[in-house]
N, C-alpha and C positions, 0 to 999 in steps of 0.2 A: 778223600781232600784231592784238591786238583794241582796238577803238576807245569811248569811252564821249559819245554824244550828251550835253546838256546843253538842254530844251525847256522851254520859257518860254513862256506863254499865260494861266498866273493871275495872274501877278504878278513881282515880284521875285527871290522863288526859285524855281528850274529845277526841276524832274526829268530825275531822270538814267539815261539808257536805253539801258543796255548792250548788249542782244542782239539780236538781229530779231524777236520774238514778240514783247518789251517796244514795239516800236517800233511793232508790230500792233496791241499796247494802246493807245498813245499815242491813236495816230488813230481805234482805236475812242471813244478817252473823247472826243475834238474832237466825234463825230457828236451829245454828249449834250451838249452845256454851250452855252449859252444864246445866243442870236444875235451877242450884243454879242460872243465866244470862240472864231471858228470858227477863227481862225491855231495856229498853234504857231512860232516860231525855237527854227531845231533851229542849234548850232554842235559842234563836233567838240573837244574840250577837249583835243587831243593837239597843234593845228592851233597853228602860230606867233600871233603876234598882230603883227597889221602896225605902223607908224611911229610912229603916235600911240597904241599900246595897248589895240587891239578887235580881236578875233579876223578874221583877212583874208576872211573865205569867211561867206555866212549863205543858210539854205533857210526857206523861207517854208512850209508845208503848210497850205492852204486847206481846205477839207470844208465841203458843201451837203449833209446828209442829206435833205431832203426831195427832191431829184433823182441822189440816189447818185454824183455829181460829186465833182470837188475842184479845185485849182489850185493848181500850184507857183511860185513865182519863187526862182531859184537866181543869190548875188552873190557875185562870187570875183572872175574875168576879165572883168567887165560884169555889166548884169544880163539876167539869160535869166527868162524864162517860159514851161510850159508851153505847146503848143499841139494843141488838140483842134481838132475835125471840126465844130465845130457853127457859133455866129454867126456874125455881121458884128468884123470884124477892126479895125474903128473906132470901136463898142461896148465897153460897160464893164461887168464884172463885179467883184461888192462882197462883201466880207468885210470881220470886224471883226478886229482885232488890240486885245486891252485893250480894247476899249470903243472904239478909229479906228479908222474904213471907210479901208479901202484898196481902192486900184482895180488891175484885172488889168485884161487885153487883154481885148476879147468873145469872142475865140476858145477861149482859154485852158482852159478845163475840160474835166477827161479823168476817164475811171469814177474810182471810189474806190481799184479796185483796184490802180490803174497807180498812185496817188497810195502806197499803200503798202507796193508791189514798191521806187517813186524812193527811201521815204524808207526804206527797210531797203537799199537799196544806197546813199545815203548817207555810212547809221550804218557798213555794212561796208566802204563803201573808202576810211575816213578824211576823207570832206568832200568825195569829189567828187562835180560833176556828176555826174547819175541816166543811164544810157544807154541807159534802156528808154522814154523820153521821148524825144519830138520837142522843141526849144526854136525859140523866137522873140523876136529882142530886141526891148524894149521898144518897142508902138506908143500909147504913153498918154504 
């Protein structure tokens, strides 16, 4: 089965992503956005809505083109953040989603290639938590 992701990052109208190559292009597009738009919120259309009528899942894809890194947040079975190799877990990283600052754990930065692979897997798996990433529960 193939899946379609709705990616929100510039307003109320999503960018539809239906192929892994298009997901790569989405991540690349994010690297060229202004600092106020460095997160895309991803939702798989084919997944069910929860009891209150909203998607039962969400993945934030955040990028920092200056460092060649990014971070991920997955929500469905709790809140999970990517786990990287770097800074103090008790510090914070900040990325913006449509102008609003969003905190990530300080050790959640991963290479952009890892972000791309995770976004592709999110699409091809139908919105499951990607397996190419080490995950941690929220420390913030």
